[in-house]
N, C-alpha and C positions, 0 to 999 in steps of 0.2 A: 880321678874323673880324666876322661878322655879330651883331647882339644876341642873337640867337637861340642863336646858337653861344656865344656870351658865358656863357648861362645854363645850360648842358646840367645842371649839379649841381643847381640850382635847379628845373628842370623835372622832373627824376627825383624831388627830394625833394617837389615838390607833387604827382606822380602817387603817390607810397608813400602821402602821408598824405593824399589826399580819396579815393582809389579804395577803395568799399566793395563788399561782395558782390553788391548789386543791379546792381553795372556789372558783374559777370562772368557769364559763360553759363554756363549749369549744364551742358554738355558739357566745359567747360573741369573744373571739380570732379570729373568723372567720370573725367577722365586724372590728375586730381591724385590720387586715390584708387590708381590703377593704380601711380601714381608710387611712392607709398608702400609699397604693399604691397610691390613689388620693392625699395625700400631696406631695409625691415623683414626682407627677404629675406637680402639681401646680408649684413646687422649679422647676423644671427642666425649666418649661414655663418660671418664671419671673427671670431667672438668670442673664441675661443679662439686665435687666431694669435700667433705671440712677439710683434709688435710690440705688441699689443693687451694682452698679459699684463705687457708691461714697463712699458706707461704706468700699468696698474693697480697694480704695486708704486710707482711713483712716487707717486701717489697716496696709497697708503699712510704713504708719509714724508712728505708734506706735509700730508695731514689736511684736514677742513673741514668744512662743515656738511651733513648730509645733507639733499639737497635734490632729486634728480631722480635715477632709477634707470638704471644701468650695465646694459643690456639684455644678458638672458642671463644675468648674474652675480649676481641677487638682491641687490645690495647699492646705497646711494644715494652719491653724492658730491655736490659743491655743482654748481650748474648749470653754472660754467663748464667744471669737470673732467670732467661728462657728455657735454657735446658734443664736448669734446678727446677722450675714449675712443670714444663712439658713433661719431663720423665718422668716427675712425680705423678702427675696426671695420668700417665700411661700405662703405670703400674697399680692406681688406687684400687682399681676392681679387681687383680689379680685374673684378668683375663687374657692376659698377654701371651706371645710364644715361648715355646723351653726348645734347648737345644742339649741333647745328653753329653754330647763332649764339655760345652760351657758349663756345665752343671748346674744350669739355672734359664735366665732369662734374659736372652742377648740384647734384642734389638729396644728395649725400653732405656738402655744404657748406652745407645748407638745412636737411634736415629734423633733424639732429641738434643743431642752437640751438633750434630751434622747438619739438622734443618735450621738451628740458630745460626749456624755459620756460614751457611751456604745462603741463607737469606741477605746476612749484613755484608757478604764477600760477594753478592749476588753468581755462585756457582752456577754451572750448566747440571742438568737432569742427571747425565750422563758421569759427572765427575763426583755427586752426590752418592748415586749409586755404588761406584766404584770404589770410594772409601766404604763405603758401609759394607760392601762384600771382605775388603781387604780387612777391616777392623775386626769383624766379625770372625774369617780364619785365623786372625793372630789371637783372640780372645780364647777360641775354641781348641788352639793348638797348646796355651799357656792351661787351659783347663785341664786336658788330659795329661797333661805334666802334674799336676797340682792334685789330681786323681779324688777318688772318692773319702782318703783321707783327712783332706780337706775340708770337704763339708761336713763330714760327720764330726770333726773337731769344734765344729760349732760355728765356723763362718757360713756366711750368707754369700756363696758363690757369685750371685748376680752382682750384687756389691765389689768385692773384692776382685772379681776376675772384670768387672763393668768399668773402672778406675783405666785399666790398662787397655781393655778393647777400644773404651774413647779415646786415649789418648793415641792410641794406634790410628783410628779409624780419621781423627782431627789433623792429625800428623801427615796424613796422606793427602787431606785436602786442602792444606797447606801448602803442600810441596816441601816439607822437610826432607835434608839429605840424611842419611844413616845415622850419622854422628848427632843430630839434633834429632832424629827419630829416637835412636837410644836413650838421650839425656831425657826426652819426655816421656819414654818408659818409666825411667828413673824416677821423674818427679809425682808421676802417678802411683807409681809402687810403693811410694816412700808415705804416701797417704791411704793407702786401699786399707780399707778395714769393713766393718758390719756384721752383726752377729743374728745368729736364728733367735737369739732369747725373744728380740723385740715381734716377732711373728703375731701377727692377729692386731697390731696397733699401728698407728700411723707411721710408725719409724721405716717399715717393710720398704712402703712406696716411696718413701723417703730417701731409702738406700738408691735406688734407681737415678732418681733426679739428681742425688748427690754425685754418684761415680761418673753419669755423665759429665756435669758441671765440673768436676776435677778432673776429669780428661782432656776437655775442652781447656780449661787453665792451663794444664799441664803441656800440652801443644801450643799454646802462644808465650809461655814463659821459654820455651826451647827456641822457639823461631828467633826471640829476642836476645840468645846466647844464656839463659839461664842455666847450669850446670849441674847435673847429678853423676852417681854412679854410671858408667856403662855395663854393670854386671848384674844390675837389679833382682833378677831372677835365681841364677844360679850361684852368685858371689855368698862369702862365707856372711852369714845375721842377713841374705837376701830372703826375697820371698819364698821361697821354698824352703828354706831351712828355718825357718821361722814361720810359717804361717801352714806349713807342710806340703810336700810334692817331690819331684823328683826328676831329672832330665828324661825324657822320652827322645832317644836318637832315633828310633825307627817313626814317630811319626813328625820329627824335625824332617826326616829326610824325603816327608811326602808333602812340604809345603809347596803350595803353586801346583802340584800334579789333582789335587780333589776339592772340592770347595764346600765346605759344612752347609750354608746354606739350604741346599737339597734336602737336608734330613731335620730343618725347622719344623717343629709341631705345635700346628694352630692349635688353640682351646675353642673349644664349641660349649664347654660349661665356666661360669664365672666364678670360678673357684680355683684353689692351687691344686695346679698338676697332680698331685699326689693323691688325690682324693677321685680321680677319674678312672680310673682303672677299676677299681671297687664299684663305681656307682654304673660304669658300663657293664659291668659283669653282672651285677643284680638286675639292672633293667632287662638285659637277656634272658636272664632266668625266668625270671617271672613271666616277662612274654611268651616267650617260645613255648614254657610249659601251662601257659595260662593260669599262673597261681593268683587266686584272690588273698589282697592283704590281709582279709580277715583269719585266712588257713595259716598264715605264717606264725611259727611258735618260736623261730630262732634263727639269727641272721650270724654266719662266722665270716670274718673276713680274715684273711692270711697275706700279712703284710711284711714289706722289708721292714729294718730298723732306719733307712733314710725316709721312706714315705711316712710313717710312725711318729717320727723327729720333726717332720715339716706338716703334717695333719694329724696329730694326734688328740687334740683337744676332744674330752668326752663329752662335756656337758657346757657347749657354747652359751653365752648370755646374751650376744650384741651378733647383727650381721656379720660383721668383720672378722669375729671370733669362728662364725659359721664357716666361711670360707677354709678353714684349717681344721673342721673336725671330718674326718671320715664317716663317723657315725651321722653326723646331721646330714651329709650329702648324700648318702646312701638313702636314709629315709626320707627325705625331701623330694627325690628323684621320683622314689617309687610312689610317695603319697600324692604329689602334685605334678609329675611329669615337666617341672617347670624349672630348668636350674639356668637361666639366664640371670640378670643383675635382678629382678623381682624376687629372687627366691632367698636372698642376703639381707632381709630386713632386720631389726630388732625385734619384730613383732613375729615375721614369720617364723623365727627361732623358736619361740613361745606358742607356735600351735600346736594345741593338743594331742592330734592326730599324728603329728610328727615325734612329737615328744613321747609318745606312748611306744611307737615304733621304734625309735631308738634307743628303748629299754630293751629292747630284745636283740641289740645288735652287739656283737663283740668283737674286737678289733683284737687279733693275735700275732706274735711274731712268727717268722716262718725264716730259719736263719738262710734257707736256700732262696729265698727270693732276693732279687736286687734291683735297683734303681726303683721303677715304680708299677712294676709287673705286680699282679694279685689274684688271689683265687677265692672265689667265694662259695659257700656253703650255706645253702637255705631249707631248713628243716621246717614241714609243716604237721601240722596238729593231729594228721593222721600217721605220722610216723616217718613219713616217706624223707628224703634227702636229695636235693637237687644242685648240681653242680657246674661250674663256669668258671673261666678263665678270661683276664683282658692285661694287655700290658701296650696302654696308650702309645708309649713311645716306639713301638715297634709296627703300630697301625698306622701309619703317615699314608695318607691317600695321595694317588700320581698328580701332579699338577695341576691340569684341566679340571680336578674335582675341587683343588683346595681353591681353586679360583672363585668357583661357583659357591663354595662354601664360604669361604672369605668376605663374598660380594654380597651375599645376603647377611652375615655377621655386621656388616660396614653399614647396610640401609638401615637394620634393627638399632644400631648405636647411635648413628647419624641423624636419624629422622626427627628426633623431637628437636633439633637446631637447624635442619637443611631442608629443603622443598625437594622432592621426589625430583625434581627437574636438577636442582644443585647436585643431588648424590649421584646422578649419572653422569654430569658434566666432569665432577671431581674423578668419577671411577674411569672416565676415558683417559683425562690427565694423564693418571697414576700409571694406565696401560700403556701410553707414550712418554713416558716419562724421560727414558734416556734419549729423548730426540728435544727435550726443550731446553733453549738457551740459558732461561733464566728462571733459578731457583725463587729469587725474590717476586718476580710476576706470579710463578706458582703461587705461593703463601698469599700474596694479594686476591689471588680469584678466589681463596679460600673465606 
């Protein structure tokens, strides 16, 4: 192992501690604002989900200092509890963003802890966004080093990497030096966990809240002199050794030269991202070839092992399980054209028309497929085959199109609780977030 490889934790700690706003391009901040709007939308959309209400009840039992707001509920809890609950709410619908290098969903692990901390300590909007960008970049760098071996082994990378990303972002927001930041990464890394076995249950969104909460705790402990190892990632029996992965010196050399936030992929269907490429391909085939659903005899989805592991439920019995079922998501999209929250109810997964079409869908492993790409073949009753493909993570729209799509998503998810005027006002505040001097005042405006 080279000297550079031996120092990856230190290198990341130095990057986190010394990278300031003047080293980050302005377009990265614009992407971060869109990411925050998307995160706030899915948090408001998920605020009343059963898993959130159960955690709220848990915090009522535990009590705590009123330091940070539980979004959409008009109550304050301590910063740790706020990070946990808001983080869980933002992943409850599985409608949040994805980043390839992060191997999952980064924003739900970062924004909850950073918002709670920023409200409590009254940080500026620019400090808040800077901490997000740096935490995201640290998590993405670790994700590239962890690689698909980490995810395929059964680890839920949103959770495992989220602990470290949240710690990195919170360390930046608190102004920790490099040594304290290395300790924060160590404290977070030794807690890092989360298994894909729980997909389709309340534990998956709980992972996001828990990682955000743990990263915040790690940074606060490190600030107070709590120690850990300074080589949590590369050291013997450290993160990469135990949870799989290896040092990628090429990506380390790029630290600070590029910003992965521009590669964030927001969701426009309220289901696991592994279902998006198959349903997009199927919708396109049917629309372009004007195929009637009654004429479909068979649909074959050729998918990667990663996508099948994440969304391979064949016969979902609940709306939550439906989010992790490629057959259901494809059949529902073709039958109803509705892929938002209302598509994933316990009643809808039992819809006889959808269930009948699911019987015609086969999902087959294609060893040549990687990540979330998919190929779909639709066979009609007259013997014709129609083929199409999609790779949702490679079809990221430009910033201006993202802005428009996320604005519509924000209005849709927030409209049950906020007036049109409030939605417009909040949108304007987010677009000017880097000029806001008080995040506490921003949250109070919500």
